[in-house]
C-alpha positions as CSV (number, residue, x, y, z in Angstrom):
1,M,89.0,-38.7,-23.9
2,E,87.3,-40.3,-20.9
3,S,86.4,-44.0,-21.1
4,H,83.9,-45.9,-19.0
5,R,83.9,-49.6,-18.2
6,I,80.6,-51.4,-17.7
7,L,80.9,-53.5,-14.6
8,G,77.4,-54.9,-14.6
9,S,74.0,-53.7,-13.7
10,V,72.2,-52.6,-10.5
11,Q,68.5,-53.2,-10.1
12,L,66.4,-51.8,-7.3
13,E,63.6,-54.2,-6.3
14,P,61.1,-54.0,-3.5
15,G,63.2,-54.6,-0.3
16,R,66.4,-55.4,-2.1
17,L,69.2,-54.1,-4.4
18,V,70.5,-56.6,-6.9
19,I,73.9,-56.3,-8.5
20,T,74.6,-58.4,-11.6
21,A,78.1,-58.7,-13.2
22,Q,80.0,-60.9,-15.5
23,G,82.9,-62.3,-13.5
24,K,83.9,-62.4,-9.9
25,E,86.3,-59.4,-10.1
26,R,83.7,-57.1,-11.7
27,F,81.1,-58.3,-9.2
28,A,83.5,-57.6,-6.3
29,L,84.3,-54.1,-7.6
30,G,80.6,-53.3,-8.2
31,K,79.7,-54.5,-4.7
32,Q,82.5,-52.4,-3.2
33,L,81.4,-49.3,-5.1
34,I,77.8,-49.7,-3.9
35,E,78.8,-50.3,-0.3
36,N,81.1,-47.3,-0.4
37,L,78.3,-45.1,-1.8
38,L,75.5,-46.3,0.4
39,K,77.5,-47.1,3.6
40,N,75.1,-47.9,6.4
41,L,71.9,-47.5,4.3
42,I,72.1,-51.1,3.1
43,K,72.8,-54.5,4.6
44,H,74.6,-57.2,2.7
45,R,72.6,-60.4,2.7
46,I,73.9,-62.9,0.1
47,D,76.2,-63.3,-2.9
48,S,74.9,-65.7,-5.6
49,V,76.9,-67.1,-8.6
50,Q,75.0,-68.2,-11.7
51,S,76.5,-69.8,-14.8
52,L,75.9,-68.1,-18.2
53,G,73.9,-71.1,-19.4
54,S,71.5,-70.9,-16.4
55,M,71.1,-67.2,-16.9
56,M,70.2,-67.7,-20.6
57,E,67.7,-70.4,-19.6
58,E,66.2,-68.0,-17.0
59,K,65.9,-65.2,-19.6
60,A,64.2,-67.5,-22.1
61,T,61.7,-68.6,-19.4
62,V,60.9,-65.0,-18.4
63,K,60.5,-64.1,-22.1
64,S,58.0,-66.9,-22.7
65,K,56.1,-65.9,-19.6
66,K,55.9,-62.3,-20.8
67,S,54.5,-63.3,-24.1
68,D,51.9,-65.5,-22.3
69,E,51.0,-62.5,-20.1
70,E,50.6,-60.0,-23.0
71,I,47.3,-58.4,-23.5
72,P,45.4,-59.8,-26.5
73,E,45.3,-57.4,-29.5
74,E,41.5,-57.0,-29.5
75,I,41.6,-56.0,-25.9
76,K,44.4,-53.6,-26.5
77,Q,42.5,-52.0,-29.3
78,A,39.3,-51.7,-27.2
79,L,41.3,-50.0,-24.4
80,I,43.0,-47.6,-26.8
81,K,39.6,-46.7,-28.3
82,D,38.1,-46.0,-24.9
83,M,41.1,-43.9,-24.0
84,Y,40.7,-41.8,-27.2
85,D,36.9,-41.6,-26.7
86,N,37.5,-40.2,-23.2
87,H,40.2,-37.8,-24.4
88,Y,38.1,-36.3,-27.2
89,R,34.9,-36.1,-25.0
90,E,37.0,-34.0,-22.6
91,W,38.6,-32.1,-25.4
92,L,35.2,-30.8,-26.6
93,D,34.7,-28.9,-23.3
94,S,38.3,-28.0,-22.6
95,P,39.8,-24.5,-23.2
96,I,42.2,-24.8,-26.2
97,P,45.0,-22.2,-26.7
98,A,44.6,-22.4,-30.5
99,L,41.0,-21.3,-29.9
100,D,42.0,-18.3,-27.8
101,G,41.2,-20.3,-24.6
102,K,37.7,-21.2,-25.7
103,T,36.3,-24.7,-25.8
104,P,35.5,-26.2,-29.2
105,R,31.8,-26.2,-28.3
106,K,32.0,-22.4,-27.6
107,A,34.3,-21.6,-30.4
108,I,32.0,-23.0,-33.1
109,R,29.4,-20.3,-32.2
110,S,31.3,-17.8,-34.3
111,K,32.3,-18.0,-37.9
112,E,36.0,-17.6,-37.2
113,G,35.9,-20.0,-34.3
114,R,34.1,-22.6,-36.5
115,H,36.9,-22.3,-39.1
116,R,39.6,-22.7,-36.4
117,V,37.9,-25.8,-35.0
118,E,37.6,-27.2,-38.6
119,D,41.3,-26.5,-39.1
120,L,42.1,-28.3,-35.8
121,L,40.0,-31.3,-36.8
122,R,41.7,-31.5,-40.2
123,Q,45.1,-31.5,-38.6
124,M,44.0,-34.3,-36.2
125,E,42.7,-36.3,-39.2
126,Y,46.0,-35.7,-41.1
127,L,48.1,-36.8,-38.2
128,R,45.9,-39.8,-37.7
129,D,46.3,-40.8,-41.4
130,E,50.1,-40.3,-41.1
131,S,50.4,-42.6,-38.0
132,D,49.5,-46.2,-37.3
133,N,46.6,-45.0,-35.2
134,A,43.3,-45.9,-36.8
135,Y,41.1,-43.9,-34.4
136,D,38.1,-42.3,-36.2
137,I,37.2,-38.8,-34.9
138,S,34.3,-38.3,-37.3
139,W,31.9,-38.6,-34.3
140,V,33.5,-35.3,-33.0
141,R,32.5,-33.5,-36.1
142,K,28.9,-34.9,-35.7
143,E,28.9,-33.9,-32.1
144,L,29.8,-30.3,-33.1
145,K,27.5,-30.4,-36.1
146,L,30.4,-29.7,-38.5
């Protein structure tokens, strides 16, 4: 059975590669592995040592900044609603494999197509009811006069 040891992490940031490791030995080994793999493609600039306490403080600061930068719930909901509105507006005029390549608008012109579109809408409503998504597609039915 093969085992793997985690030496640390590697992050690729704009203009730099950052290696993080717990302990000098692990850092040295990780640095050596990266240098051997990338040879002349990278240039070493600086080694930095940080205590565990300061790393934890830094993470707490970053976490609090992230929560300050989060999008307010009402704006998230408005963006999601706009996304679904656009999706279903396009869906009405897109060829759908379940409708033999017809658009929902064209499919409802026949009795069989109308039933298929009804079935699709029922499935969408069922999936919506089963998920946390509260998007209401009743306007699609109105648009199709169903």
